[in-house]
Backbone bond lengths (Angstrom), bond angles and torsions (degrees), N, CA, C in turn:
res aa  C-N    CA-C-N  psi(-1)  N-CA   C-N-CA  omega(-1)  CA-C   N-CA-C  phi
1 M - - - 1.515 - - 1.542 103.79 -
2 P 1.302 119.15 121.87 1.453 122.36 170.78 1.506 112.15 -65.99
3 V 1.249 114.96 141.31 1.554 122.06 -177.69 1.536 105.30 -99.01
4 K 1.338 117.07 112.08 1.498 121.34 -179.60 1.521 113.09 -119.86
5 T 1.286 112.16 -24.78 1.484 121.55 -174.95 1.567 112.20 -127.91
6 V 1.310 112.28 160.26 1.420 115.25 174.46 1.550 113.16 -58.16
7 Q 1.338 117.33 -35.47 1.434 117.66 174.12 1.500 110.75 -61.63
8 D 1.329 118.18 -44.94 1.490 119.34 178.11 1.443 109.54 -56.90
9 L 1.326 119.25 -39.63 1.461 126.42 -177.36 1.586 107.28 -64.11
10 F 1.161 115.07 -39.84 1.522 125.36 -177.07 1.488 107.51 -65.98
11 V 1.329 111.32 -51.97 1.541 110.50 176.22 1.548 114.79 -64.87
12 D 1.341 116.97 -40.20 1.472 117.04 177.98 1.572 109.89 -59.49
13 E 1.304 118.82 -41.86 1.521 120.95 -176.90 1.553 107.51 -69.03
14 L 1.374 115.82 -36.51 1.409 113.74 172.00 1.420 122.50 -54.24
15 R 1.425 107.83 -45.77 1.413 116.69 175.99 1.527 114.74 -61.60
16 D 1.339 115.83 -36.59 1.396 121.65 -176.89 1.673 108.04 -66.22
17 I 1.316 116.48 -44.61 1.467 125.41 178.98 1.526 109.19 -63.28
18 Y 1.388 117.15 -39.49 1.277 125.37 -172.42 1.611 108.40 -67.36
19 H 1.300 115.78 -45.06 1.424 122.26 171.33 1.527 114.96 -61.80
20 A 1.377 112.38 -41.44 1.476 114.80 173.75 1.612 115.98 -61.90
21 E 1.318 111.96 -43.01 1.496 114.44 170.17 1.428 117.06 -55.58
22 K 1.350 117.55 -47.58 1.510 121.52 174.85 1.452 113.83 -56.41
23 Q 1.410 119.51 -41.06 1.468 118.90 169.50 1.502 115.87 -63.38
24 I 1.302 117.10 -37.22 1.448 116.35 178.00 1.624 111.06 -66.31
25 L 1.309 111.66 -35.54 1.510 111.86 177.82 1.579 113.42 -54.86
26 K 1.254 111.23 -35.73 1.550 118.09 179.79 1.511 111.03 -75.63
27 A 1.399 118.84 -36.10 1.455 117.76 -171.09 1.583 110.11 -83.55
28 L 1.364 118.39 -31.47 1.501 117.14 -167.99 1.553 107.46 -66.59
29 P 1.219 127.64 -32.21 1.498 120.16 -176.83 1.530 109.63 -68.10
30 K 1.495 117.72 -34.27 1.370 121.85 175.26 1.570 115.48 -61.12
31 M 1.301 109.04 -42.59 1.425 120.72 -179.54 1.577 109.06 -63.68
32 A 1.417 114.38 -49.80 1.402 117.10 177.95 1.456 115.19 -55.25
33 K 1.294 112.07 -43.21 1.486 121.61 178.89 1.611 113.17 -61.82
34 S 1.254 114.29 -29.28 1.416 122.67 179.47 1.441 117.47 -85.91
35 A 1.408 114.90 -22.19 1.454 124.56 -177.33 1.482 106.19 -60.08
36 Q 1.413 116.75 140.21 1.541 118.32 174.64 1.462 110.70 -100.10
37 H 1.379 120.72 -37.30 1.499 123.57 175.93 1.555 109.69 -72.53
38 P 1.261 114.78 129.57 1.556 117.30 178.41 1.464 108.50 -59.65
39 E 1.304 125.18 -34.78 1.407 121.88 -179.86 1.567 116.22 -72.85
40 L 1.354 113.31 -24.47 1.493 117.89 176.16 1.689 100.71 -77.06
41 R 1.116 118.09 -47.50 1.507 119.88 -177.47 1.612 108.79 -57.33
42 Q 1.303 113.75 -41.50 1.478 118.73 177.92 1.513 109.16 -63.34
43 A 1.359 118.14 -43.75 1.403 116.55 -174.12 1.530 109.40 -70.09
44 F 1.409 120.80 -35.33 1.445 115.12 174.49 1.565 114.77 -66.53
45 E 1.285 109.49 -41.18 1.632 115.03 175.46 1.486 109.74 -54.44
46 Q 1.369 116.75 -51.54 1.529 123.25 -177.33 1.549 108.04 -58.04
47 H 1.358 116.28 -43.68 1.466 117.68 -176.01 1.601 109.62 -73.51
48 L 1.220 120.25 -28.02 1.502 125.44 171.54 1.488 112.22 -58.46
49 E 1.378 115.27 -42.87 1.471 116.23 173.36 1.440 111.08 -75.24
50 Q 1.231 124.90 -33.56 1.461 127.43 175.07 1.698 109.34 -59.61
51 T 1.230 108.35 -42.12 1.544 118.12 -171.38 1.585 106.08 -68.76
52 R 1.258 116.72 -40.98 1.537 120.55 166.68 1.438 114.26 -42.97
53 G 1.410 112.47 -59.23 1.405 117.94 178.86 1.545 117.07 -59.62
54 Q 1.361 113.30 -37.77 1.356 118.56 171.55 1.430 116.55 -55.48
55 V 1.428 116.97 -45.26 1.424 120.12 177.63 1.606 111.98 -63.43
56 E 1.267 113.05 -35.13 1.549 120.42 177.08 1.586 104.61 -64.70
57 R 1.282 121.10 -43.94 1.495 119.24 -178.25 1.523 110.55 -69.59
58 L 1.306 118.21 -32.68 1.570 115.11 175.28 1.416 106.82 -72.16
59 E 1.314 128.33 -35.69 1.361 123.56 174.46 1.687 114.65 -63.22
60 Q 1.280 112.10 -31.17 1.588 114.52 173.52 1.497 105.96 -66.10
61 V 1.384 117.56 -44.15 1.542 117.43 -175.91 1.640 105.68 -59.94
62 F 1.401 115.60 -44.25 1.500 114.86 -179.13 1.596 109.51 -59.66
63 D 1.322 116.85 -39.60 1.339 121.68 -178.70 1.600 106.75 -61.71
64 Q 1.264 115.52 -48.43 1.457 118.23 -172.37 1.538 112.35 -63.89
65 L 1.401 112.68 -25.40 1.449 122.63 179.15 1.673 112.02 -86.33
66 D 1.220 106.50 -19.63 1.517 119.63 -177.11 1.517 107.20 65.58
67 V 1.362 116.95 45.90 1.527 117.81 174.46 1.515 104.75 -121.64
68 A 1.323 112.40 160.26 1.447 121.27 178.55 1.544 113.71 -56.59
69 K 1.378 116.96 138.92 1.415 123.99 176.55 1.512 107.73 -81.29
70 R 1.257 120.54 87.40 1.453 123.39 176.14 1.471 111.55 -142.41
71 G 1.300 112.78 151.19 1.408 119.62 178.74 1.564 109.56 -90.49
72 K 1.373 109.56 159.72 1.436 121.26 167.09 1.551 109.88 -112.33
73 R 1.267 118.25 132.25 1.514 118.37 -171.45 1.562 106.30 -54.01
74 C 1.361 108.42 125.96 1.476 116.00 -179.43 1.515 110.18 -104.11
75 E 1.392 116.25 89.26 1.461 123.72 -171.53 1.634 109.42 -64.57
76 A 1.334 114.58 -32.74 1.456 117.26 176.85 1.589 112.27 -60.75
77 M 1.363 115.43 -45.91 1.519 113.55 -177.45 1.497 108.88 -76.98
78 E 1.340 120.56 -25.61 1.496 122.61 167.86 1.544 110.89 -55.22
79 G 1.266 117.35 -47.66 1.525 120.88 178.46 1.361 113.01 -65.48
80 L 1.389 119.08 -43.15 1.535 121.66 -175.49 1.641 103.52 -71.02
81 L 1.238 126.34 -33.72 1.411 127.11 -176.37 1.648 105.20 -81.16
82 E 1.140 120.07 -22.45 1.530 120.50 176.83 1.480 105.41 -78.54
83 E 1.333 121.00 -42.37 1.407 121.68 170.43 1.574 113.79 -50.31
84 A 1.298 110.13 -48.75 1.536 114.69 -179.75 1.462 112.53 -64.93
85 R 1.317 118.49 -33.98 1.570 121.21 173.78 1.466 107.14 -61.27
86 S 1.294 117.85 -55.76 1.548 124.44 179.32 1.407 106.47 -47.81
87 T 1.266 124.65 -53.37 1.478 127.64 -174.28 1.487 110.68 -55.88
88 M 1.359 116.84 -43.94 1.472 120.32 177.21 1.429 114.49 -66.92
89 E 1.369 120.35 -25.67 1.382 122.28 -178.83 1.663 108.00 -90.03
90 E 1.205 115.68 -30.88 1.545 115.09 -167.51 1.522 106.78 -92.04
91 I 1.214 125.02 -32.99 1.471 127.71 -178.71 1.453 119.63 -77.91
92 E 1.272 119.05 110.56 1.556 118.91 -173.28 1.437 115.90 -87.91
93 D 1.429 117.36 -37.31 1.387 122.02 178.63 1.442 108.85 -72.56
94 N 1.391 114.75 125.24 1.503 117.49 -172.17 1.556 116.54 -68.60
95 S 1.427 117.69 -30.92 1.288 121.14 175.24 1.439 116.85 -68.61
96 V 1.454 114.02 -34.99 1.383 121.55 178.94 1.668 105.74 -73.24
97 L 1.267 114.34 -33.78 1.536 118.97 179.90 1.545 108.16 -57.31
98 D 1.157 114.75 -49.63 1.582 122.30 177.02 1.464 110.15 -45.65
99 V 1.417 116.19 -53.84 1.426 121.80 -174.36 1.635 108.42 -65.61
100 G 1.308 114.56 -37.43 1.484 120.24 179.30 1.476 109.24 -63.72
101 M 1.361 114.20 -45.70 1.591 116.72 177.35 1.505 111.22 -64.47
102 I 1.240 118.38 -36.24 1.474 112.72 177.34 1.527 113.60 -63.81
103 I 1.349 113.39 -42.19 1.515 119.71 -179.20 1.425 102.63 -53.64
104 N 1.462 119.16 -55.15 1.563 116.81 -174.05 1.403 110.21 -67.23
105 A 1.198 123.28 -33.77 1.474 122.58 175.67 1.463 116.30 -56.40
106 Q 1.398 110.80 -45.83 1.486 117.76 -179.40 1.569 113.07 -65.71
107 K 1.533 112.05 -32.82 1.391 114.92 178.84 1.593 103.45 -61.47
108 V 1.358 117.84 -48.38 1.462 118.85 -178.29 1.473 112.29 -56.44
109 E 1.308 115.96 -41.99 1.406 117.71 -173.51 1.601 112.95 -68.65
110 H 1.369 115.11 -36.93 1.405 122.62 175.66 1.473 110.31 -66.32
111 Y 1.299 121.16 -36.82 1.509 122.74 168.49 1.540 112.90 -54.52
112 E 1.352 111.10 -49.72 1.448 117.91 -173.07 1.568 107.33 -65.09
113 I 1.396 112.55 -44.08 1.594 114.85 -178.25 1.504 108.29 -59.58
114 A 1.311 117.72 -46.43 1.522 116.82 175.52 1.513 116.63 -60.69
115 G 1.401 118.95 -29.55 1.285 118.22 176.30 1.450 120.35 -80.72
116 Y 1.322 111.54 -38.27 1.461 116.61 174.82 1.605 111.65 -68.93
117 G 1.345 115.06 -39.03 1.392 119.59 178.64 1.560 113.75 -57.38
118 S 1.332 112.24 -38.79 1.468 116.15 178.56 1.542 110.01 -73.61
119 L 1.282 119.63 -41.37 1.490 127.96 172.25 1.521 108.43 -49.45
120 V 1.319 118.74 -59.40 1.453 121.88 176.40 1.487 111.99 -50.77
121 A 1.259 117.61 -46.09 1.515 119.89 -178.72 1.509 110.60 -61.79
122 L 1.340 115.79 -48.14 1.480 120.55 172.72 1.405 119.62 -55.47
123 A 1.341 114.78 -46.82 1.598 123.00 177.06 1.428 109.18 -58.79
124 N 1.315 119.86 -43.04 1.423 119.26 178.84 1.615 110.46 -70.85
125 Q 1.325 115.08 -35.18 1.563 111.17 -177.26 1.547 105.40 -73.02
126 L 1.252 118.73 -26.07 1.407 118.63 174.14 1.519 126.20 -81.48
127 G 1.398 105.44 -4.44 1.497 118.68 -179.09 1.543 110.32 72.26
128 L 1.333 116.36 31.00 1.410 121.13 171.77 1.405 116.49 -96.04
129 K 1.313 113.22 72.50 1.567 121.32 -169.59 1.557 109.93 -60.54
130 D 1.280 123.35 -48.72 1.395 123.22 -177.86 1.549 110.06 -61.09
131 A 1.274 118.72 -39.69 1.364 122.79 -177.52 1.483 106.08 -71.75
132 A 1.230 123.79 -38.58 1.411 126.36 -178.42 1.536 112.56 -58.31
133 Q 1.468 107.17 -44.50 1.514 113.75 -179.59 1.524 113.99 -69.36
134 L 1.162 115.03 -34.13 1.621 120.15 170.00 1.467 112.33 -62.55
135 L 1.270 119.76 -48.60 1.483 123.26 177.60 1.497 114.05 -66.25
136 E 1.402 116.48 -38.05 1.364 122.51 177.96 1.607 109.72 -63.77
137 Q 1.301 115.35 -35.13 1.589 118.59 177.54 1.547 106.95 -64.49
138 T 1.186 118.02 -41.88 1.561 124.88 179.97 1.535 110.44 -65.38
139 L 1.328 111.72 -42.67 1.491 117.15 177.90 1.424 113.39 -60.16
140 S 1.340 114.10 -43.51 1.428 121.19 179.37 1.510 110.36 -65.85
141 E 1.244 122.42 -36.78 1.509 127.50 178.07 1.504 108.30 -62.71
142 E 1.371 114.57 -45.13 1.470 123.54 -174.83 1.635 108.11 -64.38
143 K 1.329 111.02 -42.40 1.522 115.20 175.69 1.514 115.76 -60.13
144 E 1.392 108.56 -42.05 1.511 115.71 176.51 1.543 110.53 -67.80
145 A 1.162 120.37 -41.26 1.429 123.67 177.69 1.586 112.27 -58.73
146 D 1.323 111.50 -41.18 1.543 115.81 174.85 1.475 111.51 -67.76
147 R 1.314 116.76 -38.83 1.497 122.02 177.95 1.611 111.81 -62.83
148 K 1.274 113.17 -43.75 1.556 123.95 178.49 1.644 105.64 -60.64
149 L 1.301 115.83 -48.77 1.376 121.82 -176.28 1.585 109.00 -59.24
150 N 1.245 114.80 -44.85 1.450 120.27 -179.67 1.478 113.32 -68.29
151 E 1.243 114.07 -35.35 1.595 118.09 177.67 1.487 105.71 -73.48
152 V 1.321 130.38 -38.50 1.395 127.51 172.11 1.486 111.89 -59.31
153 A 1.284 115.69 -47.59 1.385 117.50 178.47 1.420 118.08 -55.73
154 L 1.443 115.59 -50.98 1.427 122.49 -178.88 1.499 114.48 -68.23
155 R 1.206 114.38 -31.57 1.534 119.06 -167.01 1.625 107.21 -95.62
156 V 1.314 117.30 -35.83 1.462 121.41 -175.03 1.420 119.62 -121.39
157 A 1.373 118.66 -60.43 1.379 120.28 -174.07 1.462 115.05 -71.00
158 N 1.336 129.26 -45.88 1.404 125.21 -178.62 1.550 110.97 -65.80
159 P 1.311 122.70 -38.88 1.472 122.33 179.13 1.553 103.95 -65.34
160 S 1.257 122.35 -41.97 1.466 124.07 -169.08 1.545 104.79 -66.09
161 A 1.466 115.04 -47.65 1.412 116.98 -177.79 1.628 111.66 -65.10
162 R 1.300 118.21 -36.40 1.420 121.34 174.64 1.501 109.92 -61.62
163 E 1.206 118.92 -51.15 1.524 121.72 179.64 1.452 112.57 -56.35
164 G 1.412 116.10 -42.63 1.458 116.36 179.60 1.519 113.12 -65.04
165 R 1.331 115.28 -29.67 1.489 114.00 174.97 1.446 116.38 -71.95
166 M 1.377 116.47 -32.29 1.401 117.79 179.36 1.495 114.95 -78.83
167 R 1.302 117.55 -22.65 1.428 127.14 174.21 1.542 109.86 -76.33
168 D 1.315 119.20 -48.55 1.459 120.04 -171.12 1.498 109.09 -136.85
169 P 1.336 119.18 92.06 1.530 121.96 -174.05 1.550 108.78 -71.83
170 D 1.260 119.02 -18.08 1.509 121.41 -178.70 1.574 104.07 -72.59
171 Q 1.261 114.30 -49.06 1.429 118.54 -168.23 1.536 112.65 -67.70
172 A 1.432 111.16 -31.35 1.485 123.25 -171.91 1.599 107.41 -83.67
173 G 1.322 120.83 2.36 1.385 123.56 178.65 1.452 117.16 115.89
174 G 1.314 116.61 -7.90 1.524 117.01 174.10 1.454 114.63 -79.67
175 K 1.275 111.97 107.80 1.471 115.50 -174.17 1.546 118.82 -76.44
176 S 1.364 116.21 -19.27 1.566 120.56 -179.32 1.419 109.23 -88.01
177 G 1.391 122.23 -19.73 1.397 118.65 -175.80 1.456 110.67 88.66
178 K 1.404 118.63 1.00 1.384 117.41 -173.58 1.679 106.69 -111.12
179 G 1.213 114.97 51.10 1.524 117.64 177.19 1.519 109.54 -72.68
180 A 1.185 119.16 171.71 1.412 130.28 -175.90 1.493 113.48 -53.38
181 A 1.323 121.32 -24.11 1.518 121.12 177.98 1.477 105.01 -87.46
182 A 1.296 124.26 -9.42 1.504 126.26 -176.76 1.553 108.46 -96.15
183 R 1.272 119.91 -5.85 1.449 117.94 -177.00 1.520 117.36 -95.69
184 T 1.301 115.00 25.05 1.505 115.06 178.73 1.448 111.67 -83.60
């Protein structure tokens, strides 16, 4: 579909975020399964349920606009989720893995926050009050998910990863066994 108007751009961006959300629906169960800390696993599982609702809200917006519910390939989200897959494959230390997954998940959240923020602004500009409200609800959920990930990182995951490294420098990547804790 050629983009000639702000309305066209709005639909194009809706389709992009719709495809992104569908990709996230596939990735979150794997991330939840890989999470070591119960709080992180719970955050991923909770966001999976929210994401299902977000997809439904996007479909409502498509219905309001009377346009087909279809996605437009979101290469940015493909890249972000590929990074997350690589993180899960490459990091061996479980406590460090949780930190890496939080970083990847926050990158995803920030992409979504930018996308939904723009969609809300465009919906308001176009006078699409009902669509703006639905998109604003999702934007609030994405911001809350980011806040929750940050909280889990600061309170649980980061301290756990730091303690693991101080206890066992070999497991945390120190090959010689002469990490900072062994220099006393």
